[in-house]
VOGU-3710 file (C-alpha; in Angstrom, 3 decimals, decimal comma):
1> mdinelekkl> -44,604/68,586/-133,626  -46,214/67,143/-136,689  -48,263/70,089/-138,695  -51,461/67,693/-139,070  -50,876/67,622/-134,986  -51,367/70,738/-134,648  -54,194/71,603/-136,508  -55,612/68,928/-134,075  -54,367/70,424/-131,344  -54,949/74,408/-131,931
11> tiqkknvwsk> -58,251/74,703/-134,216  -61,642/73,564/-133,008  -62,947/70,065/-134,159  -66,605/69,660/-134,918  -67,887/66,376/-134,956  -70,048/65,176/-137,422  -72,410/63,308/-135,788  -72,777/60,659/-138,019  -69,890/59,117/-138,338  -69,960/58,076/-134,179
21> rdfetiesyt> -73,444/57,230/-133,922  -75,428/54,038/-134,757  -78,038/55,217/-137,407  -80,396/52,273/-136,049  -79,947/53,414/-132,303  -80,989/57,688/-134,143  -83,671/56,492/-136,137  -85,133/54,280/-133,506  -84,989/57,114/-131,565  -86,919/59,813/-133,793
31> smykefinys> -89,077/57,247/-134,620  -90,493/57,801/-131,137  -90,353/61,571/-131,733  -92,689/61,659/-134,962  -95,297/59,965/-132,399  -95,425/63,268/-130,354  -94,636/65,593/-133,018  -97,400/64,011/-134,798  -99,394/64,742/-132,024  -98,472/67,639/-130,656
41> kterraikfs> -99,980/69,736/-133,066  -100,648/72,506/-130,157  -99,525/73,909/-126,998  -102,380/71,750/-125,149  -101,847/68,307/-127,126  -97,646/68,629/-126,298  -98,667/69,097/-122,738  -101,717/66,250/-122,579  -98,611/63,942/-123,975  -96,330/64,741/-121,924
51> vklleengfk> -97,763/64,399/-118,725  -98,601/60,618/-119,992  -95,035/59,828/-120,352  -94,318/61,429/-117,480  -96,933/59,433/-115,245  -95,647/56,508/-117,079  -92,070/56,607/-115,358  -93,552/56,975/-112,462  -94,268/61,171/-111,272  -97,333/62,357/-109,884
61> plsyyeekgn> -98,554/65,961/-109,459  -98,018/67,884/-106,915  -101,218/67,879/-105,283  -100,393/64,039/-103,925  -97,465/65,608/-102,179  -99,223/67,900/-100,290  -102,143/65,241/-100,046  -99,220/63,450/-98,720  -97,611/66,173/-96,188  -94,771/65,523/-97,549
71> ielgdkiyfv> -91,582/65,316/-100,278  -89,091/63,180/-99,820  -85,831/62,190/-101,828  -86,393/60,009/-105,028  -89,054/61,171/-105,697  -90,944/62,464/-109,043  -92,990/65,808/-108,779  -94,682/67,643/-111,780  -97,227/70,576/-111,637  -99,274/71,206/-115,092
81> nrekslfaik> -100,572/75,496/-115,248  -103,313/75,948/-116,903  -103,268/72,810/-119,240  -101,142/74,973/-121,171  -97,223/75,121/-119,503  -95,928/71,995/-117,150  -92,979/71,981/-114,469  -91,379/68,819/-113,290  -88,788/68,232/-111,184  -86,824/64,451/-109,873
91> ynqpltkgin> -86,340/65,700/-105,951  -82,757/63,550/-106,179  -80,965/66,490/-104,027  -81,911/69,022/-101,972  -82,977/72,263/-103,595  -80,474/74,800/-102,310  -77,907/73,447/-103,956  -79,450/74,828/-107,566  -81,186/72,349/-110,181  -80,172/71,344/-113,316
101> lvgahidspr> -82,930/72,687/-115,451  -84,130/72,254/-119,240  -86,610/74,849/-120,816  -88,099/74,608/-123,597  -91,741/76,148/-125,058  -93,964/74,305/-126,972  -96,096/77,356/-129,285  -95,211/77,621/-132,300  -96,183/79,485/-135,930  -99,495/79,476/-136,369
111> fdlkpeplie> -103,165/81,204/-137,395  -105,840/81,265/-134,494  -109,722/81,662/-135,123  -110,894/85,129/-134,436  -113,447/85,395/-131,665  -116,065/85,306/-133,974  -115,091/83,846/-136,873  -117,592/83,470/-138,998  -118,593/85,188/-142,122  -120,318/84,668/-145,293
121> desiamakth> -119,339/85,745/-148,873  -120,177/85,282/-152,406  -122,088/81,764/-150,741  -118,844/80,580/-149,506  -118,895/80,308/-145,235  -115,233/81,500/-143,893  -113,257/81,830/-140,492  -111,910/84,750/-140,034  -108,415/84,707/-138,405  -105,344/86,143/-136,436
131> yyggvkkyhw> -102,297/84,799/-137,385  -100,139/83,405/-134,329  -95,615/84,450/-134,366  -93,808/85,105/-136,681  -94,889/83,636/-140,359  -94,580/84,187/-143,883  -98,159/84,638/-144,790  -97,013/83,691/-148,596  -96,173/79,479/-146,815  -99,616/79,657/-145,462
141> fniplelhgv> -101,960/79,683/-148,739  -102,822/76,739/-150,284  -102,174/74,147/-147,775  -103,884/71,806/-146,039  -104,832/72,618/-142,441  -106,102/70,984/-139,289  -108,075/72,789/-136,604  -107,668/71,980/-133,055  -108,379/73,525/-129,423  -111,204/74,154/-126,772
151> ivksdgskie> -114,627/75,344/-126,798  -115,728/76,836/-123,354  -119,363/77,098/-123,092  -121,229/79,184/-120,898  -122,278/76,650/-118,475  -118,369/76,056/-118,027  -118,096/72,965/-120,109  -115,098/72,054/-122,377  -115,627/70,839/-125,352  -112,165/69,395/-127,238
161> vsigddesdp> -111,953/69,989/-131,284  -109,906/67,742/-133,643  -110,613/68,195/-137,035  -108,092/66,925/-139,767  -105,925/64,635/-137,553  -107,407/62,199/-139,461  -107,187/60,972/-142,782  -110,906/60,770/-142,667  -111,776/63,375/-142,148  -111,557/66,930/-143,886
171> vfvisdllph> -108,998/69,870/-144,128  -109,361/73,553/-144,501  -107,915/75,845/-146,789  -106,254/79,387/-147,298  -106,698/80,038/-151,005  -104,813/82,072/-152,759  -104,823/84,396/-156,189  -103,675/82,997/-158,943  -100,483/84,988/-160,655  -102,879/84,894/-164,073
181> ldkelpnkki> -104,473/87,482/-162,172  -101,667/89,100/-159,496  -100,019/90,992/-160,620  -99,105/93,596/-157,749  -96,602/91,579/-156,183  -93,376/92,765/-158,194  -94,259/96,257/-157,172  -94,423/95,111/-153,219  -92,268/94,255/-150,375  -93,156/90,551/-149,565
191> seafdpekmn> -94,178/92,134/-146,229  -96,851/93,981/-147,790  -98,377/91,588/-150,535  -100,707/89,509/-148,359  -103,081/90,858/-146,295  -103,502/89,167/-143,259  -107,103/90,187/-143,081  -108,148/87,984/-146,448  -106,346/85,076/-145,137  -109,442/82,991/-144,134
201> lilgtisity> -110,437/78,915/-143,438  -113,083/77,950/-145,924  -115,258/76,244/-144,170  -118,099/75,044/-146,754  -120,655/76,062/-150,242  -123,605/74,098/-148,807  -126,840/76,564/-147,840  -128,774/75,206/-145,381  -132,246/73,758/-146,439  -135,070/76,064/-145,687
211> deskkvsnpv> -138,676/77,687/-146,853  -137,912/79,703/-150,237  -140,845/81,992/-148,207  -138,998/82,069/-145,392  -135,194/83,249/-146,666  -131,964/83,494/-144,156  -129,354/86,171/-144,858  -126,115/83,820/-144,913  -127,505/80,368/-145,792  -124,419/79,053/-146,329
221> klnvlkilfe> -122,715/80,386/-142,804  -126,067/78,700/-141,026  -125,561/75,381/-142,255  -121,768/75,349/-140,932  -123,507/76,263/-137,742  -126,128/73,966/-137,620  -123,298/70,405/-138,154  -121,072/72,083/-135,194  -124,567/72,723/-133,259  -125,023/68,736/-134,488
231> kygiieedlv> -121,541/67,381/-133,808  -120,713/69,891/-130,797  -123,525/71,219/-129,496  -122,456/74,759/-129,753  -123,802/78,059/-130,589  -122,371/80,737/-132,409  -121,596/82,756/-129,121  -119,773/80,083/-128,132  -116,563/80,772/-130,583  -115,891/83,952/-128,655
241> saeleavpal> -114,597/81,798/-125,660  -112,643/79,205/-127,803  -109,127/78,233/-128,275  -108,749/77,067/-132,092  -105,630/76,299/-133,851  -105,390/76,431/-137,740  -101,794/74,128/-137,962  -100,623/72,416/-141,312  -102,661/69,012/-141,761  -98,464/67,754/-142,865
251> kardvgidrs> -97,425/64,436/-141,079  -93,801/64,144/-140,120  -91,921/62,611/-143,107  -88,341/61,817/-143,639  -86,385/63,818/-145,885  -83,689/62,538/-148,617  -82,745/59,583/-150,408  -80,460/58,716/-146,732  -83,834/59,283/-144,559  -81,183/61,577/-142,823
261> llasyghddr> -83,798/64,403/-142,174  -86,708/64,972/-140,631  -90,111/67,257/-142,119  -92,487/68,140/-139,557  -94,446/71,370/-138,428  -93,632/72,882/-135,198  -90,200/71,690/-134,549  -89,663/75,039/-133,308  -89,654/74,618/-130,360  -91,285/70,896/-130,217
271> vcaytaltaf> -87,706/69,233/-131,104  -86,678/70,396/-128,028  -89,124/70,144/-125,620  -89,402/66,579/-126,646  -85,588/65,986/-126,830  -85,866/67,749/-122,922  -88,299/65,725/-122,077  -86,836/61,908/-123,022  -83,784/63,483/-121,539  -85,234/64,637/-118,153
281> idsqsslksp> -87,091/61,066/-117,942  -83,913/58,990/-118,629  -81,155/60,845/-116,912  -79,851/58,820/-113,772  -77,849/59,998/-111,067  -77,340/63,487/-110,653  -74,932/65,872/-108,614  -78,528/68,217/-108,310  -82,162/67,526/-109,047  -82,946/67,753/-112,116
291> alllvdkeei> -86,029/69,678/-113,912  -88,085/70,127/-116,901  -90,081/73,362/-118,115  -92,810/73,531/-120,553  -94,193/77,146/-121,886  -96,103/78,674/-123,978  -95,867/82,181/-125,617  -92,638/82,580/-126,654  -93,979/83,136/-130,220  -95,338/86,265/-129,422
301> gsdgntgakn> -92,647/87,220/-126,038  -93,281/84,790/-123,403  -95,877/87,011/-122,065  -98,922/85,610/-120,447  -99,845/83,199/-117,167  -98,943/80,261/-119,108  -95,242/82,288/-120,786  -91,616/82,285/-119,450  -92,252/85,423/-118,015  -94,692/84,176/-115,589
311> hfwisvvkki> -92,340/82,140/-113,662  -95,023/80,447/-111,797  -92,318/77,678/-111,670  -90,624/79,145/-109,167  -94,036/78,906/-106,725  -94,151/75,514/-107,028  -90,153/75,045/-106,202  -90,956/76,590/-102,836  -93,364/74,282/-102,685  -91,842/71,549/-102,920
321> mhlanehkvc> -88,760/73,336/-100,257  -91,389/73,431/-97,616  -92,567/69,903/-97,660  -89,391/68,728/-97,698  -88,989/70,844/-94,536  -86,185/73,291/-97,160  -88,197/76,690/-95,891  -86,874/76,216/-92,398  -83,350/77,033/-93,636  -82,579/81,179/-94,640
331> nviddalfns> -83,421/82,347/-98,188  -83,947/79,008/-99,099  -85,598/79,813/-102,458  -82,913/82,903/-103,294  -80,271/80,030/-102,815  -81,847/77,497/-105,110  -82,237/80,260/-108,026  -78,329/80,981/-107,496  -76,980/77,946/-107,037  -79,073/76,955/-110,732
341> tllsadvsaa> -78,580/76,844/-114,063  -80,634/76,623/-117,497  -80,503/75,390/-120,381  -82,510/77,710/-123,011  -83,577/75,079/-124,853  -84,335/76,430/-128,224  -83,569/75,934/-132,232  -80,993/78,173/-134,349  -80,680/78,593/-137,849  -78,402/76,055/-139,584
351> vdpnykeahd> -76,972/77,243/-142,738  -79,105/76,944/-145,667  -76,770/76,372/-148,842  -79,319/78,312/-151,172  -78,986/81,331/-148,414  -75,605/81,426/-146,832  -75,314/85,144/-147,334  -77,962/85,478/-144,542  -75,342/83,807/-142,160  -71,259/84,630/-140,402
361> lsnaprlgyg> -70,476/81,697/-142,281  -68,342/81,329/-139,109  -70,838/81,636/-136,331  -73,216/79,347/-137,829  -74,588/75,985/-137,338  -75,204/73,395/-139,504  -76,859/70,225/-140,425  -75,466/66,720/-138,115  -73,224/68,264/-136,088  -75,044/68,709/-133,064
371> itlmkytgsg> -76,751/70,721/-130,867  -75,884/74,120/-130,917  -74,782/76,181/-127,977  -75,772/80,111/-128,769  -73,980/82,755/-126,569  -76,709/85,398/-127,243  -79,584/85,829/-129,439  -80,854/88,929/-129,558  -80,645/91,754/-132,493  -79,873/95,700/-132,634
381> gksrtndaha> -76,373/95,448/-130,373  -77,252/92,015/-128,366  -80,615/94,444/-127,061  -83,174/91,653/-125,381  -81,197/88,591/-124,851  -78,626/86,964/-122,223  -75,588/87,467/-122,765  -74,486/83,887/-121,360  -71,049/84,734/-119,017  -67,799/82,841/-120,008
391> ellarirnlf> -67,355/80,633/-117,183  -70,791/78,876/-117,940  -69,920/78,501/-121,681  -66,598/76,986/-120,436  -67,764/73,660/-118,137  -70,749/73,198/-120,606  -67,775/72,857/-123,811  -66,174/71,118/-121,489  -68,420/68,634/-119,612  -69,709/68,055/-123,385
401> nqediswqig> -66,414/67,144/-124,975  -65,212/65,034/-121,504  -68,738/63,284/-122,489  -67,982/63,096/-126,827  -71,297/65,076/-127,258  -71,113/66,852/-130,610  -71,582/70,467/-130,333  -71,043/73,843/-131,999  -72,035/77,709/-131,650  -74,365/79,509/-133,603
411> elgkvdrggg> -76,041/82,574/-134,102  -79,033/83,542/-135,192  -77,730/85,494/-138,565  -75,509/88,598/-139,265  -75,363/91,231/-137,568  -77,983/93,182/-137,707  -79,709/91,235/-140,096  -81,286/88,610/-137,478  -81,610/87,964/-133,948  -84,476/86,876/-131,886
421> gtialffaek> -85,558/86,038/-128,386  -85,967/83,105/-126,345  -87,142/82,339/-123,151  -83,349/83,207/-121,557  -83,153/86,157/-120,525  -86,123/85,782/-118,180  -84,718/83,234/-115,994  -81,388/84,952/-116,031  -83,386/87,719/-114,197  -84,118/85,499/-111,883
431> gldvldagvp> -80,471/85,151/-111,235  -79,861/81,503/-112,891  -76,684/80,531/-115,301  -78,595/80,534/-119,002  -77,463/79,646/-121,528  -79,508/78,502/-125,770  -78,473/75,203/-126,982  -80,966/73,588/-129,634  -81,584/71,818/-132,607  -80,177/73,617/-135,684
441> llgmhspyei> -83,171/73,694/-138,389  -83,762/74,737/-142,464  -86,921/76,786/-143,052  -87,669/77,854/-138,691  -91,225/79,211/-138,727  -92,360/77,802/-141,829  -95,534/75,408/-142,251  -92,232/72,448/-142,681  -89,226/72,503/-141,430  -86,443/70,650/-141,339
451> askadiyety> -83,652/68,997/-139,082  -81,124/66,594/-138,993  -82,217/63,450/-137,579  -78,567/63,309/-135,745  -79,257/66,520/-134,365  -82,386/65,698/-132,664  -80,633/62,690/-131,101  -77,094/64,696/-130,114  -79,453/67,181/-128,500  -81,081/64,586/-126,181
461> layrtffekf> -77,910/63,013/-124,934  -76,713/66,624/-124,873  -79,116/67,501/-122,483  -79,305/64,202/-120,798  -75,233/64,703/-119,771  -76,266/68,213/-118,451  -78,999/66,381/-116,431  -76,794/63,974/-114,799  -73,472/65,115/-114,420  -73,303/68,987/-114,677
471> gk> -72,511/70,409/-111,656  -70,927/73,629/-109,310
//
């Protein structure tokens, strides 16, 4: 055998996506993704966008089928949990045969306003914040920020807030100290150099007009409250029951002379959420019922009743099986879970040529080479991770090879240097076979992450192939 043929036969042959996919097709798909990522600045907005797309494609809420009294093959069902997580399924096969499930998280690192955020100092009104998820704090100084979320008043009425998204809106800024006056950084670790209690949003500098004989203690703060009252009808106490998130006021933009890359806030993990959502909707015939799960709270450990640890979706599956008369079979939910497979759709850290030393280069993903499969994440000896079984990896790579899907293996950095968590382990503990699989990124957890358009499209194709053709 020729030595070149031998090399091709025996070594891993990674396929660059650009060498085999049409640029216009990739561009068309990622232009639609831009609409999603530009709108979905928070988990609530991501769910709202997803529900709209599902309903446009024939999905109905679980409550519709509960009123109807039954579920039949071919029905399309979705359920929203507290406006922050979602489960959807195409009932194509009895669920005792198992489910082909792709799960992604829709929360991203950000800065949340504290429950009592408003302060005034040196005639500047500010909002105090608490960072959410793993951030490099210095990334967030002196960049434009938007404010999104909800305020729930004491009477239960809910007010949606969105400031900074429109070009005519103001934006917010966390100010930093000029380098001329900042001499402490060389003597401190980066993690210690920035005090999170000083990361306050600037809200205004105009004092409220008042009678000089009736002075108030914080006239600029009071003017901000007056503006908020006039626009939203809220008082300061209403902010105690609010969820207001400060996120980068940056639109998704093409990167590079060749426009091959896409920068955006929130690629982690909404790029996997969108590719999973569209692959799920577009999937056709399947060996099992395909399902989609979008969850909150991953960036802070998946706790809470909208996070992956909650498993609200299992209750939904039980209701569906009851409405489909599968409940008469013994141990139906146990069989459904045992026979199911989850692709934990989460991003990976691509090799940055400027920081190659952070990776084991033989086990690190590259931009443009397709979806990244991660057998494990975790740290400190694979702690707190799902370590996927060899049998599952073999079947997934065999399927992707058969369908000409570009894939690559990845780890989250060098041993004992990197590591991290995904939602994978919380599903493995319920009996599902689980594998992490998603889009590689540069600058993960920064305000402006970078992904390859080719990897975004290839991940969509990989998820769709999994939905349609994976079975056991």
